[in-house]
N, C-alpha and C positions, 0 to 999 in steps of 0.2 A: 725725877722718876723716867723723864723722856731719855736721860742720857744712858740710865741703865738698859732700857728697853734696847737703844740702839747699839750698845757695846755686846749686849746678848745676842741680838741678831749679827754684829759681826764675828761675834766668837763661833757662832753654829756656822755661819757662810765659810768660814777659813777651815774648821774641823772638816767641814761636808766635802770641800774642794781638796784638802789633804787626802782624804781617805779615798776619793774618787781617783785622784791621781796616783795614790799608791795600788789603785785596783788595775788601771790601764798600763801602769809602767810596766817596764820588764822585770823579771824577777829578781829581787834585790834582798839585803839582808833583813830591812826594814818591813817591805810588804810579806816576806816570809814569817817574821815573827810574830806581826799582827792580822795575820791572815784571816783568821776567825772573827775578829773584830771589823776589820774591813769587810769582808763578805756579808757579816750581820748587817751592816749600815748600807751597802750598796744593793744587795739583792731584796725584794725583785724589783722595787720600785726605781732605783737609779743605775740599773745595770746598765754597761757599755760595751760597744764592740767598735770594731772597725770597718763595719759594712758600708758605713758611708763613704770610704774611699775605695772598697773593694767590695761593691754589693754583690749578695747572691741570690740572684734572681729566681723568682719561683718557676717550679718546673711543673707545677699542674695549678689548675682553677679548681678552688674547692667552696662547696656550698656547705654552709652549716645550718642545721635547721635541727629545730626543738619542738617537741610536744609534753605536755605535761600532764600530769595525773592529778584531778581532784575527788578528795573522798567526802562524801556526803555526811551530817549529823547520823543518819540512821545506817551507815557504813557501808553503803554502795559506793563504787568507783567510777569516774569517769575519765577518759583520756581523749585527750583534743586531737585536732588534725596536725599535720607538720606546720609548723612555723616558719618561714625561710627567713632567718637572722642575717644573712649574708646579701640578701636583696634588700634588706632594710638598709644596711651599711652602704651598698652600692648607691642607692637613692641619697642618702645623706652626703654624697660625694660627688655626684654627675652632676655639672653644670654649676657647681660650687666654686667659686674663684679663691676661696680660701677655706677648704674643708677641714674638719677637726680632725686632730691625729687619731681620737679616741675611733671616730667613724673609720677611719682608714685602717690602723694598723691593731687595735687592742683585741679584737676576736680573733685575728689571722695571727698574731704573735701568741696567743694564749694556745691557739690549737699547735701551732710549731713547737712551742716548749712542752706541749703534752706529748707530742710524737716523740720528743727527745728523752724524755723521762719516763715512758711507758712502753712496755713491750706489747705484743700483740694480743694480751690476755687482759690488758687494760686494767691491770693493778700494780698500784704503786710501789716502787720497790725500794723508797728512800723518804727521807723527810722531805726533799727538794720536790721529790714527784707527787709526796700528798699535797703539798703548797700550790703545785701548779694545778692540781686537780681540783682544789676548792677555788682556785681563782678561775678557772675557766668554767667551772659551774656556776659561780657567783655572776660572772659576765652575761652567760646565757639566762640565768634566772631574771636578771634585772632587766635585760632586754624583753624577755616575754612580758615581765610585770609591765613594762611599758608600754608593749603595743596592744595587750589585752585586759590589763587591769584585773582586780580579784587576787583572791589567793588560790593555792596550789601547794600539793603537799610534796609532790616529786618531779624531778625533769630528764627527760631523755634527748642525747643528742645524735644526731646523724650526718656524719660526712661523708658527702660524695665528692670524690676527687677526678678530675677531668686532666690528662696530661695536656701541656702547651704543645701545640706543633711546632716542628722547627721552622725557623725562620726560611723563608726563601723571596725570590722576586715577585712583584705584583703578579697574579695570574699565573704563575709557574707551579707545576705539579710537584708535590715533596717528591723527593729521591726515592728510588726504589728500595735504597737499603734503610728508609727510616721504619721503626717498628710500629705494627698498628696500635693506633690509640685504643687504649682500654679505660673504662670507666670503674672504679673501684667503690664501692660504699661500704662505711665502716658504721656500727651501730655501737653506741658505750651503754654502760649498764645505766638501770634508773640510778638518779640521785636522789637522797632525799633533801628538802629544804624547808626552812621555816616559811612564815608567813610572808607572801608576795615574793618568794624567793631569795629571801636575804638570811644571813646568819646572825 
């Protein structure tokens, strides 16, 4: 029985490595022929890119906040104040020698993916966009449920983006050609969630 389990684990590992290799390899006959199967396996959990070698630094500091709506049995609704999800992530990373990848990147990467797949109208225009929207919603709902507890019916996100100032020498004023910093706030629509914010 153990031999079968080991063989199965090895087979899954080999298939996984092969599919990830085909995903990151330059386009070729095999990767093009099986692109649908490769993408179905790799996205969204195992998606790979080359940013480790040529990182694309963030051009803005983003603060993701959420508020929830609760409906009482008598039909009245109550909306909470804004909960700063980014601050909780930053607190989990600060002074932590080995910070969790989820605390560092999960919410930020979900928002970046949302920006790439949604227009300014906040409507998903593809299956991938709809999947990313659900992913972002579920992360936010899970974080709110962890912080506040209880149940809620809907969640709304607010993302405040502040441009990162251009680098300069310490104590040196930024060059005159630098564009003035401008803070932008984007409100997403209310999203329905199941109990405790999970699907």
